[in-house]
MARVOLO-521234 format. One record per residue: x, y, z of N, C-alpha, C in turn; residue in three letters. Coordinates in steps of 0.1 Angstrom, whole numbers, plus 5000, padded with zeros to 4 digits. Each point is the difference from the previous one (the first is absolute). Layout:
<koldrens>
XYZXYZXYZALA ...
</koldrens>
This chain:
<koldrens>
135477907622501349965005500749924990MET 501350044998500849944990500349865003SER 500449924990500449865003501249985009ALA 500950104999501250005008499750025015GLU 499150095002499650035014499249885006ARG 499149954991499249895004500949885004ALA 501149984993500949895003500750025013GLY 500250125005500650035013499049965011VAL 498750034998499049985010499449865000LEU 499849954988499249874999500949894996PHE 499849885005500849884996499449944988ASN 500549894995499649944988499149885002GLN 499649985013499149885002498650034995ARG 499449914993498750014995500050094987GLY 498850014994499950094988499750145004GLY 500050094990499850145002498650025006THR 499049934995498650015005499949975014GLY 500749895004500049965014500650115009HIS 501250064995500650105008499250135002ARG 499350044989499150115000498949985010VAL 499349884999498949975009500450005014THR 501149945004500550005014500350145004VAL 500750084991500350145004498850085003ALA 499049994992498750075002499349965013LEU 500049875002499449955013500750065012ILE 501449994999500850055012499750155002SER 500050084989499850145001498650035005ALA 499049924996498650025005499949975015PHE 500749895004500049975015500750115008LEU 501150064994500650115007499150125001MET 499350024990499050125000498949985010ALA 499449885000498949975009500550015015ILE 501249945003500550015013500250155004VAL 500650084991500250145003498750075003PHE 499049974992498750075001499449965014VAL 500049875003499449955012500850065012ILE 501350004999500850055011499950155002ASP 499650074989500050155001498650065002THR 499049944994498750065000498949925007PHE 500449915008499049935008500450015015THR 499149975009500250015014500449875007ASP 500449904991500449875006501350025007ILE 500049965013501250005008500849874999GLU 501250014997500949884999501150034990GLY 500949914999501250014992499649964986ALA 499250084993499549974987501149994990ILE 501050085002501250014991500749874999ALA 499849915009500649875000499649924987VAL 498850044995499449934989500850034987LEU 500950105000500950024989500849884997TYR 500249925010500849874999499549924989VAL 498649994998499449924990500450054986MET 500150134998500450054987501549974998ALA 500850005010501449974999500149854996LEU 499349915007500149864998499549974986LEU 499050064995499549984987500950054990LEU 500650125002500950064990501449925000GLY 500349935010501349935000500149904989SER 498949964994500049904990500550064987GLU 499850134998500450064987501150105001ILE 500450045012500950115002501449955002LEU 501050084996501449985002500350055014THR 501349985005500450055013499850165000ARG 500350064989499850155000498550035000THR 499249934993498650025000499449985014GLY 500449895007499649975014500350125009LEU 501350044999500450115009499350134997LEU 499750034987499350124997498549995005LEU 499449884998498649985004499950015015THR 501049945008500050015014500150155005SER 500950074993500150155004498750074997ILE 499349974989498750064997499049975011VAL 500049875005499049965010500350075013CYS 501350015003500450075013499650154999ILE 500250064988499750144998498450025002PHE 499249914994498650015001499549985015LEU 500749915007499749985014500250135008THR 501250064998500450125008499050114995VAL 499850024987499150104995498649995006LEU 499549885001498649985005500050035015SER 501149975007500150035014499950155003TYR 500850084992500050145002498750074996PHE 499349944989498850064996498849975010LEU 500149895007498949965009500350055014THR 501250015004500250035015500850135002HIS 500450074990500650135001501449995006GLY 500550115004501450015005500149965015PRO 498849985006500149975015499249875002ASP 500649884996499349875002500149955014PRO 499049915004500149945013500949874999ASP 500349955012500949895001499449874992LEU 498849985001499349884995500250004984GLN 499750114994500150014986501449994995THR 501050065008501449994997500549855000PHE 499549935010500349855001499549934988ILE 498850034996499449944988500950034987ARG 500450135000500950034989501349925000LEU 500649995012501349935001499849854996ALA 498849945005499849864996499949994985VAL 499250094994499949994985501350014993ALA 500850105004501350024994500949885002LEU 500049955012500849885003499649884992ALA 498749984998499549894992500450024986ALA 500050124994500450034987501549984998LEU 500850045010501449994999500449855001ALA 499449935009500349855001499649934988ILE 498850034994499549944988501050034989THR 500450124999500950044989501349925001MET 500649995012501249935002499949854997ALA 498949955004499749854997499949984985LEU 499350094994499849994985501350014993LEU 500850105004501350024994500949885002LEU 500049945012500749885003499549884992ARG 498749994999499449894992500450024985ASN 500050124996500450024986501549974997ASP 500850035010501549964999500149855000ALA 499349935009500049855000499549944987PHE 499050074995499449954987501050024989ARG 500750115000501050034989501249905002ALA 500449975012501149905003499549864995GLU 498849975004499549874996499949984985LEU 499650114993499950004985501449984995ILE 501050075006501449994995500549865002GLU 499749945012500549875003499449904991ARG 498750014997499349914991500650014986ASN 500450134996500650024987501449934999ALA 500750015012501349935000499949855000GLU 498949955007499849865000499649954986ILE 499250084993499649964987501250004990ARG 500850115002501250014992501049885003GLU 500249975013500849895004499549874994SER 498749985001499449884995500149994985GLU 499950114993500250004986501549974996ALA 500950065008501449974997500349865003ARG 499549955011500249855003499449914989TYR 498850044996499449924990500850004987ARG 500550124997500850024987501349915001SER 500750005012501149925002499749855000ILE 498949975006499549865001499749944986PHE 499350084992499649954987501150014990ASP 501050095002501050024990501349925003GLY 500149945012501249935004500149874991ALA 501349974997500349884992500149885009ARG 499950025013500049895010498549965002VAL 499849875000498649955002499550035014ALA 499050085001499550045013498549975001LEU 499649955012498649985003499750075013TRP 498750045002499550035013499049895003GLU 500349945012499249885004499450025014ARG 498949955002499350005013500449885008ASP 500950035010500549905009499249995013TYR 499050095002499350015013499449875004SER 499349934991499349885004501149895004GLN 501150004992501049905003500750025013LEU 500250135003500650035013499149975012ARG 498750034998499149975010499949855003ALA 500149924989499949855001501349955007TYR 501250054997501249965006500150045014LEU 499550125004500050045014499049925008MET 499049954993499049915007500749875003GLY 500849954991500849875002500950025012LEU 500750125000500950035011499350005014LYS 498850074999499350015013499549875005ALA 499849904990499549875004501149915006SER 501250055001501149935006501049944991GLY 499950034987501049944990501250105000ILE 501249945002501250085001500949984988SER 499949884993500849974989499149984988ASP 500050114991499049994989500549904990LEU 501349984997500449914990499749855004GLU 500249985013499649865005498549984999GLU 499250105003498649994998499649984986HIS 500750074991499749994985500449864995ALA 501049945006500449874996499049895004SER 499450025011498949915005498750034994ARG 499850124995498750044994500350074987HIS 500449934989500450064987498950094994PRO 498749975004499050084994500050155005GLU 500750025010500150145006500550104990VAL 501049954992500750094990499050054990ILE 499249904994499050034990499050095006ASP 499649985012499050085006500550155002ASP 501250015003500650135002500250074987CYS 500449934989500150064987498650054996ILE 499049935003498650044996499650135008GLY 500750035011499650125007500650134994LEU 500949994991500750114994499150064989LEU 500050134999499250074989500950104994ARG 500050014986500750104993499250134999THR 500650115004499350135000500450064986VAL 501350004997500450074988501349934995ALA 500350024987501249944994500450094989ALA 501450034998500450084989500249924988ASN 500450074989500249934987501149905000GLU 501150035008501149905001499549875007ALA 499150015009499549885007499149924990ALA 499350074992499249934990500949924990ARG 501050074996501049934991500649885006GLU 500450025013500649895007499149885001LEU 498750025003499149895001499449964986LEU 500450064990499549964986498750054997GLY 499450105008498750064997500150104989THR 499050004991500150094989499950145005THR 500750094992500050145004498750065002SER 499850065011498750065004499049905006GLY 500449885000499149905006500050005015GLY 499049955006499950005014500849885006GLU 500850025010500749895007499049935009VAL 500149875000499149925009500050055014ARG 498950005006499950045014500849915010ASP 500049874997500749915009501349964994SER 501049965008501349964996500149854999MET 498949935002500149855000500549944987VAL 499750064989500449954987501450034996HIS 500650105008501350044996501249945008PHE 499749965012501049945009500349864995ILE 501249974996500449874995499849895010ALA 499649884996499849895009501349965007ALA 500049985013501149965007500950115004GLY 499750134996500950115004499750035015ASP 501150025008499950035014500150145003GLN 500150094990500250145003498950065008THR 498749974996498950065006499949965015PHE 500549875003500049965014501050095008LEU 501150044994500950095006499450145002ARG 499250044991499350135001499149995012VAL 499249895001499149985011500850015013MET 501149935000500849995013500550145004ASN 500350094989500550135003498950095007ALA 498849984995498850075006499749955014ILE 500149865001499749945013501050045011PHE 501250034996501150045010500150155001ASN 499150074993500150155001501150074993GLY 500649944990501150064993499550124991GLN 500950104998499650114993500349994985SER 500849904996500549994987500249864996TYR 499849964988500249874995500650014986PHE 501149924998500649994986500449854998GLU 499749954989500449864997499749974985GLY 500649894996499849954986498749915000LYS 499350004989498849924999499849964986GLY 499049924998499649954986498650034998THR 499750054988498650034996499749944987ILE 498749984997499549944988499250114993THR 500450044987499250104993498749954995THR 499250094994498749964994500349904989ASP 501150014993500349914989500649875005GLY 500249985013500649885005501550005001GLY 500650114997501550015001500450015015GLU 501049935004500650015013501150105001VAL 499950095009501150115001500550015014ARG 501350035001500650025013499950155003GLN 499650045012499950145003500650035014VAL 500450125001500550055013498850095006LEU 499649955011498850065007500450095011LEU 499450125001500350095012498750065004SER 499850005013498850055006500350085013ILE 499550135001500150075012498750015007SER 500049945012498850005008499850125009PHE 498950075000499850135007500049975015PRO 500350105008499949995015498650015004GLU 499250084993498650025003499249884995ASP 499349935009499249884996499050044990VAL 499450125001498950044991500550014986ALA 501350024998500650024987500349874992ALA 499749895007500249874993499049974989PHE 499050094998499149984989500650054987ASN 501250075000500750044988501549995002ARG 500549884998501449975002500649994986VAL 501150074998500750004987500949884999VAL 499949934989500849884997500850024987VAL 501349985001500850024988500649864996GLY 500149984986500649884995500950044988MET 501249935000500950024989500249874993VAL 499949994987500249884993501549975000ASP 500449895006501549965000500249874993ILE 499049964992500149874993501349994992THR 500350104992501250004992501350005008GLN 499950085011501250005009500249875007ARG 499049935004500149875006500649904990GLU 499550014987500549914990501450034997MET 500450135000501450034997500949955012THR 499550025012500749955011500249855000GLU 499049934996500149854999501049964990ALA 499950084988501049974990501450035004ALA 500250115008501350045006500549895009LEU 499149955009500449905009500549874992ILE 499349974990500449894992501350024993GLU 500250134995501250034993501250005010ALA 499750045012501149995011500449865003ARG 499049915000500249865002500949944989ALA 499750044988500849964989501450065000GLU 500050125004501450075001500849935011PHE 499349965011500749945011500649864995ALA 499349934992500549884994501250034992LYS 499850104991501250034991501250055008ALA 499750085011501150055008500749895007SER 499249905004500649885007500949934990LYS 499549984988500949944990501250084997ALA 499950134999501150094998501049995011ALA 499450005013500949995011500849875000THR 499449894997500749874999501150014989ILE 499650074989501150024990501150085004GLY 499750115008501050095005500949935010ALA 499349925009500849925010500949904993LEU 499549944989500849904993501350074994SER 499750134994501250074995500950045011ALA 499450045012500850045011500949885005SER 499449885001500749895004501249974990LEU 499650014987501049974990501250105002ALA 499750125003501150105001500749985013HIS 499349985011500649995013500849885002GLU 499649894994500749875002501249994990LEU 500050094990501149994991501450015006ASN 500150105009501350025006500549895009GLN 499149955010500549895008500249874992PRO 499249974991500249884992501250014991LEU 500350134995501250024992501249985009GLY 500050055013501149985009500249855004ALA 498949935001500149865003500749934988ILE 499650034988500749944988501550035000ALA 500350135003501550045000500749925010VAL 499450005012500749935012500149854997ASN 499049944993500149864997501149974990ALA 500150094990501149984991501450025007GLN 500150095009501250025007500349885009THR 499049945006500249885008500549894991LEU 499449984988500549894991501550024996LEU 500450134998501450034997500949965011ARG 499650035013500849965011500049855002TRP 498949934996500049855001501049944990LEU 500150074988500949944989501550015003ASP 500350085010501450025004500649875006ARG 501349984999500749895006501050055010GLU 499849995013498849955006499050105001PRO 498749975002498950105001500250095012PRO 499750134998500150105010498849995009ASP 500049935010498849985008499550135007LEU 501050085004499650135006499250094990SER 500550014988499350084990498749934996ALA 499949875000498849934997498950035010ILE 500550005013499150035011499450144999ARG 500950104996499550144999499050014989ARG 500249934988499150004989498649945004SER 500149895008498849935004499250095009ALA 500750075010499350095009499350114992GLU 500750054990499450114992498849954992ARG 500149874996498849944993498849995010ILE 500349955012499049995010499450145003ILE 500950105002499550145003499150054989ARG 500449994987499250054989498749924999ASP 500149875002498849925000499050045010GLY 500550035012499150055011499450134996GLN 500850094994499550134996498949984990ARG 500149914990499049974990498749955007ALA 500349915010498849955008499350115007SER 500850095006499350125007499250084991ASP 500550024988499350084990498649944996ILE 500149864998498849934997499050005012ILE 500649995012499150005012499350135002HIS 500850114997499450145002499050024990ASN 500249964987499050014990498749935003THR 500249885005498849925004499250075011ARG 500750065009499350085011499250114994ASN 500550074989499350104993498749954994LEU 500149884994498949944993498949965010LEU 500449945012499149965010499750105010THR 500550124998499850125009500449975014GLN 501049925002500649975013501050105004GLN 500150045012501050095005501449954999ALA 500950074994501449965000500750035013SER 501049925003500750015013500950135000LYS 499750095009500950125001501049985011ALA 501150074998501149995010500850134999GLU 500750035011500850125001501349984992TRP 500350094991501149994990501050115002ILE 501349965001501150095000500450024985GLU 499750124994500150024986501449994995LEU 501050045008501449994996500449854999SER 499549925009500249854999499449944988THR 498750054997499349954989500750034987LEU 500650124999500750044988501249924998ILE 500749975011501249914999499649874995ASP 498949945005499549874995499750014986GLU 499350114996499750014985501250014992THR 501050075004501250024992500749864999ARG 499949925010500649864999499249924990SER 498750024999499249924990500350044986LEU 500550124997500350044986501550014999VAL 500749945009501550025000500649944987GLU 499449894995500649944988499950094989HIS 498950074998499850104989500950125002ASP 500250045012500850125003501549974996LEU 500549885005501349974997500249984985LYS 499149934994500149984985500150124992ARG 499350115004499950124993500950115005ASP 500749975011501050095006499350135006GLY 498949985006499250115006500250005015ILE 500350115006500150015015498750065005THR 499749965013498850055007500550075012VAL 499650135002500350085011498850025008THR 500049975013498850025009500350115009VAL 499150105001500250115008498850015010ARG 500149935012498950005010500150145007PRO 498850065001500050135008500049975015GLY 500150115007500049995015498649995005ALA 499949915010498749995007498949944991GLY 500349914991499049934992499349905008VAL 498750015002499349895008499849884992PRO 499749895007499549884993498650024995ARG 499649924990498650004995499449875002VAL 498750005002499249885001499349974987LYS 500349904993499449974987500249854997SER 499649964988500349864995501350004993VAL 501049935006501450004996500149964985ARG 499349894996500249954986499650104990VAL 498950085003499550104991501050124998GLU 500550055012501050114999501349954993ILE 500449885004501249954993499949994985GLN 498849954996499849984986500050134993GLN 499450115006500150134994501450054998VAL 500849985011501450044999500849924989MET 499749874999500749924990499650054986ILE 498750044998499650054987500750134997ASN 500150095010500650134998501549994997LEU 500749915007501449984998500249934987MET 499249904996500149944987499850094989THR 499050095001499850114990501250094998ASN 500650035012501250095000501149934993ALA 500349875002501049934994499850004984ILE 498749974996499749994986500250144993GLN 499650115008500250134994501450044998ALA 500949965009501450034999500649924989ILE 499649874999500649914989499550054986ASN 498750044999499550044987500650124995GLY 500550095008500650124995501650005000ALA 500549895005501549985000500750125006LYS 499550035013500550125007501449975005CYS 500950104999501349995006500049995015PRO 499150075007499849995014498949905003VAL 500449905007499049895002499849995015ARG 499050075004499750015015498550015003GLU 499649945010498750015006500150065014ILE 499250105003500150075013498649985006ILE 500049945012498849985008500150095012VAL 499050085002499950095011498849975009GLU 500150005013498949985009500050125009ILE 498750065002499950115009498550015004GLU 499950055013498650025005499450134994PRO 498750004998499450124994498550005004THR 499650115007498650025003499349885006ASP 500649945010499449895007500049874992GLY 500850004989500149884992501549984997MET 500349904992501449974997500149994984VAL 501050084995500249994985501249934997GLY 499949924989501249924995500150044985VAL 501150064996500250044986501149914994SER 499749964987501049924993500350084987VAL 501350055000500450084988501149924992ARG 499850004987501049944992500850104992ASP 501149964994500850094992499749994985SER 498849954997499649984986499650134993GLY 499349994988499750124992498850075006PRO 499349955009498850075005498749954993GLY 498950075003498749964995499650104988ILE 499649944989499750094989498650075002SER 499750114994498750075001498849904998PRO 500149924989499049914997499849895011GLU 501249965005499949905011499550055013GLY 500350135002499550075013498450005000MET 499450024989498550004999499449865003GLU 500749904995499549865001500749915010LYS 500750075009501049935009499449885007LEU 498850025006499449905008498849934993PHE 499950024987498949944992500349854998THR 499049915004500249864998500349974985PRO 501049914998500449944987500750104992PHE 500450125006500950094992501449975004TYR 500849984990501449965002500950054988THR 501350045004500950044990501049884997THR 499849895006500949884998499449914990LYS 500849944992499649914989499349885006ALA 500549955012499449885006499250035013SER 499750125002499350045013498549984999GLY 499449985011498549985001499450145003LEU 500750095005499550135004499150005012GLY 500249905009499249995012500750045013MET 501350014999500850015012499650135008GLY 500150124994499850125007498550015004LEU 499149954992498650015003499749915012SER 500649885001499849915011500650075013ILE 501250064999500750065011499150115006CYS 499550094991499150115005498849955007ARG 499349904993498749955007500349935013SER 501249935000500349935013500250115011THR 500850104997500250115011498750075003LEU 499250034990498850075003499049925009GLU 500049874997499249915008500450005015SER 501350045002500549995014500150155006ARG 499450094994500050145005501150084995GLY 500849954991501250084995499850054986GLY 501150034994499950054986501449984993ARG 499950014987501349994992500050114989LEU 501150085000500150114990501349984992ASP 500050044988501149994991500350144994GLY 501350044999500450124994501550004997PHE 500450094992501550014996500750095011ASN 501249955003500950085009500750114992HIS 500150125007500750114993501449974994PRO 500749915007501349974996500149884990ASP 498849954996500049894991499549885006GLY 499449914992499549875005498550025005GLY 499449885002498649995005500049985015ALA 499050055007499849975014498649955002VAL 499949895007498749945004500050015015PHE 499050075005499950025015498749935005ARG 500249915009498849945007499950055014MET 498850045004499750055013499149905007THR 500549975012499349895008499550065013LEU 498849965005499550045013500849925010PRO 500350075012500749925010499349885004ILE 498650015001499249885002498949994990GLU 499949894993499049994989498650015006ASP 499250104996498650015006499149894995PRO 500349924990499149904995500349865006HIS 500950005010500349875006499650005014LEU 
</koldrens>
């Protein structure tokens, strides 16, 4: 028989000698059964004994071999039947034949089924070994520190505590601190990868200690939280902890453990650790840097507020000085013009109150107190603003045209803040017109509702905004004026943005600059 044909009939279990021996014994049994069944007068289903040959042959035969051997046994049974009983058998011998054939058929079916189960079992075992090898390869090659630990004794101990009536493990551990050390002693390390050895400071290829007692840092509460997770039946645990390496170095780690649902699987629980020592140090340094930045920011804020106060108070204080000089001139007249003196005094009081309001509002910002909001009629506010800069308007021959739109609603905001923005915008418009010596000297103020808000535009007849100025328009301390601080527009924009509004600047197609402030009908921050 060729090797190819032998491979079809015989499996590879055992050696060649074993297969030959079993095959000869099976063939000998088949021959003996045929001889006894054919040439003796023994009454009975002798052919049933062919089952022994099949059972013996199943150890070395493939499915094809089993099927062929079963066919041979069935053929020998039928042949013996016709040789001994002729073409006219009685009922009793026919029943014995049927019993023998049934036994052979059932045995063949069972052996074929057993062979299929065996092949499937071998395949499953191969898959399990392959899966185990793949898992072991991933486990050993991972750059994350991984352990397999036996948590079965620890779980049994904790479940025993629960069964004894303890419901709060942390409270129990606080009254019995030795419990934690006892539980640590119940852990056993089954396996560890190279990254785990590096994390613990164990030399490459060296064995990791069986117990974790030496690695858990003194005073670390992470293991207690792990115990609590097992005690409460949680399926997963993640938390930060502290470990001590073989060299005595303390490291911060991120610990993650997945607990199996099957209690029997607690003997091999995978534990992962990631060294976050550098990250924690960086985070601590970042927190410290943020604290330093907060101090520097506070100092910068105070400086910015000082510059803001200097800019905002300049106009009312300048108006007070002008009105005081006017008052003195009226006093020097003979006789003094008491009516004009009274008007100058009232303007001094008005500008002094406005300066006081600015200081009060700035103090509220420093102390984070809410400023007083009120409903403002914008057209009235603009008229008041125009009267505040009336001296400059008359001096420079500039007219102000107000164009209130139809159906403009009132807005709820802090009056002194909105008025100060308007003063800044109108003052800038006056300075722009004066600086360019424009023949048309006009400021146009338009009020109109827009998208649930109210827009106020201040347009001057000056030269407009230069390309360079457009890029730095709202940058603090940027100014085109020889004596300017460069804080006005920056303060105006931040003031409006803090109240839910905005400020935009652009050039008008017909010439001149336009500054448009948009206000919410009701300040959402108040």
